[in-house]
C-alpha positions, 0 to 999 in steps of 0.5 A: 743743707739748704736755707732760705734767703731773706728777701729784701727790697732796697732803693739803689742808684743805678751805677750805670747812670740814670734814675734809682732802680729797685732790686727784688731778691727772693730765692732759695739756695744752697750756701754760696750759690751765685744768684744773678738778677736781671733788671730792666733799667729804662732802655737798658738791661744790666746784670747785677751779680750778688753773692748770697750766702745763706746764713746758718744761724737759725738753720740748725747749723752748717753742713760742717756742724761747726759753731758759727759764732768764731768763739771756739777754742783752740786752732781753727777746724776744717770747715769752721765757719764765722759770721762776717757783719756789716754796719752802715751810716744814713745813705745806704745799704749792703746786702746781704747784712751778714754772711756765714763764711767758712774760715780761709774763704772769700766772701762778697757784699754788694753796697747800694747807695740811696738816691743822691748818695755815694760810698764814702769809706769802707773799713774792717775785715781787710775788705776792698771795694771795687765799683759796688762790690766789697771783697774779703779774699780771706776771712780769718775771724768773725768781724765787721765791715763799716760803710759810710755814705755821703751825699753827691754834691747837688745843683744849687740857685738855679736861675730862670728867665722867660722868653716867648713860649721858653724858659732859659735856665742857668745855674753855678757848675757842681764840683765833680759833676760831668753833666746834668739832668733837667726834669720838667712838668706842668705839675709840682712835686717832681722826682727824677724816678716819677716825673713821668707820671706828671702832666707833660713830664719830660727828662733832657739827659746829660745837658750843660748849663745855660739851656733853653727849654722851647716850644712850651705852651702857655702854663706854669711849669716845674723844674728840678735839676740834678748833677750826674757824677761817676758815682751816680746822680745827685738829689734833685735842686729845689723845685722853681716854677714859671709861667711860660708866655706865648708872646711879649705883648697882647693884641689890641682887642679891635676885632672890627673893621671900618669902611672906606668913607672919610669926610673932607671939608667937601663932604664924605668920600666916597660921595654920599657914603657914611663913615662906619665902624663895628663891621664884620671884618670877614666881609668885602663890602658894608651894607651900603656896598662900600669896600672894606679895605685890606689890611686892618687891625681886626683882619690880623693876630689874636683877635682875628683868630678868636673871632673865627674860634681858632684861638685856643686859650688857657683861661677866658677873656675878649677877643684875644685876651687870655686871663685867669683869676687867681685867689689870695694864695695865687692859686688858679680859680674858674673863669666863673669865680666871683671872688678873686684877688689877682689876674695872670695874663696868659698871653704876657705871663704878667700877674696883675693886682685886682682893686677892691671897690670905692669906699672898701677903705683898705690897703687896695681901694680902687680909688686911692691915689699915690705920688710917684716916688723912686729914690734910686737914681739909676731908674728914676730919671733924675728926679726921685719924685715926692715921697709924701706919707709913707704910711699906706693905710688909706690914700695920698702915700707914695708909690714905693711905700704902696709897693712895700706895704703890699709886698708885706702882705705876701699879697696873692702869695707873692712879695715881688710886686712892683710898678708896671712899666708903661708898655706893661700897662698899655698890654692890658688897654683894650682898644676895642672898647672905651670907658673904661678901655679894659677887660672889666670882667677880669679888672673890675672897679676901673674908673671910667674917667677919660681925664687925668683922674682916671690915669694910672702910674707906670715906672717909666720916667719921662725922658723930656722932663725928670719931674714927670713919668708916664701915666695911662688912662683906662677911660680911652686908653691913652698914654701921657706924662704927668708930674710926680708930684701929683697923685694918680692911681696905681695897679701893681704887677709881678713877673708871674709864676 
C-alpha cells in the first residue's frame, strides 16, 4: 500500500562547506522508495539522497499484514516488520525519526546537525555512520538509535585595529579548524545565513588570521568570524564593530587664500599693494590685480574639495571637517539635533566629549579645570604631576580622577574614555577661524580665551621639562607647554566604535 510521508523542514549544516541549508521533503511514496532531493546551495548543486520509509502505523498495517510492534511471539515470520526509532540530543535532527523495517533488511537514516554543531556519538541497533548517513545493515529487532551532537569549536577573542579606510582582524587559532570565514556589514546582527541582507554585507571565505579588510567607506562596520572544520562551520564569534576612518588627520579648515603682498620697513611689496587674506582660491588675482601665489593651503586637501562641492561626507561640518552628533547612548543623531552628548569625527574616527554650559554644575561643566596627573611612569615623562582632589563632583580634581568618573558613568555608552594626545587635540583645531578656533556648531561652550585660561590638557608630557605637559588653546588654536601643577580644561576622547 501507499502512505503519505511526513513533511519536515530541517535546518542543516551544509556538509560540503558554506552556509546552513534547509531541506524540504514533501512526497508520497511506496515503502522503501529512494527519493532524491536536489538543492541549490550558493553556487554549487548538491544531491542528497535520503531513504524515506513510510511508517505503517496508522496506515492499516503493512502489505504483509504483520504486526509492526515487533512483539509477536514465537519465531520471526517472513515479512514481519519492526519499528526502528531514533533519539537525538540538542544540536541536530535525524530523518526520518523512525522507520518500519522488514526483519533482516537494511535501513538508512540521514543525520542533520544544526548550524555550529557536529555529530558526536551514534549508538544502538548495530548502526554505523559514514558522512551524514546512519546505516543498519541487518535489522533483527525493534530498537533505538541514539545520536548526540556537540558544538564545533568557535572563534573567540577577535582583536581589531584600525588603519586608513581599513580594519585589521586577528584571533587565536581554533583547534581542528582548517580555515575561517569573515562576515562584515554596515548593520549589526550579522549571521552567516543572512549577512547578504545587511547594508554592504560581505563574506570573505577560507581566510587565515591576521586579515586586513581594506577600501572601507567611513562608517561603523560590524564583523563576525566563524571557524571552518571538516564537519562544517562553527557558530559565529561575538560581533565586534569599529568606525573605519579615511585618514589619520583632518585638514586645517583654511579654505581661503592670500595675495602676494607683504610689508617691509620701506613699505608694502609690491609697492602700493595692500596685504589681503580671505580671498577666493580659485581666482588668479585679487581685486587689486595682484597675483595669488600657487600652492597655498586653500588650494589642496579636503577643504578645497568641500569648497568645490566635490567632497562626500558621512555627517556635516565646515570645510573638510565631517562630524556626526551622538546621543547619551552613543547613537547617531541628525546634524540638526539640538541636544547631543558626543561628537564622532568621521575623518579620524575619534569620538569626542561635548561639554555642558558654564554654570551647569555637573561633571562635564565647560569651565571646570583640572591638574595633570598620571602615575604611570611609562607614559608620564618622569613626573606624575599633581594629584589634587580625587572627587570630581566639581572643579579642581585631577585628570585621572576625571577620566575615571566619566568612565564610571558609561558616558555615551562607553567606558574607555581617556585624555587625548596633543596631536589628537590639534586634529579638531579649525585654523580657518579664531575665538574659538573650533567648529562651535559641534563643540559648543568652548572658551574663547587665547591665553592659557582657555587651554586644554593633552596626555603628552613635555620632553624638555618633566614637570610640564602639552596644552592646546582653542582661542587661536595654538599649542604650548604648561606646568602639571596648574589647572587647565579637559575634553576627553575615545578611539571610536
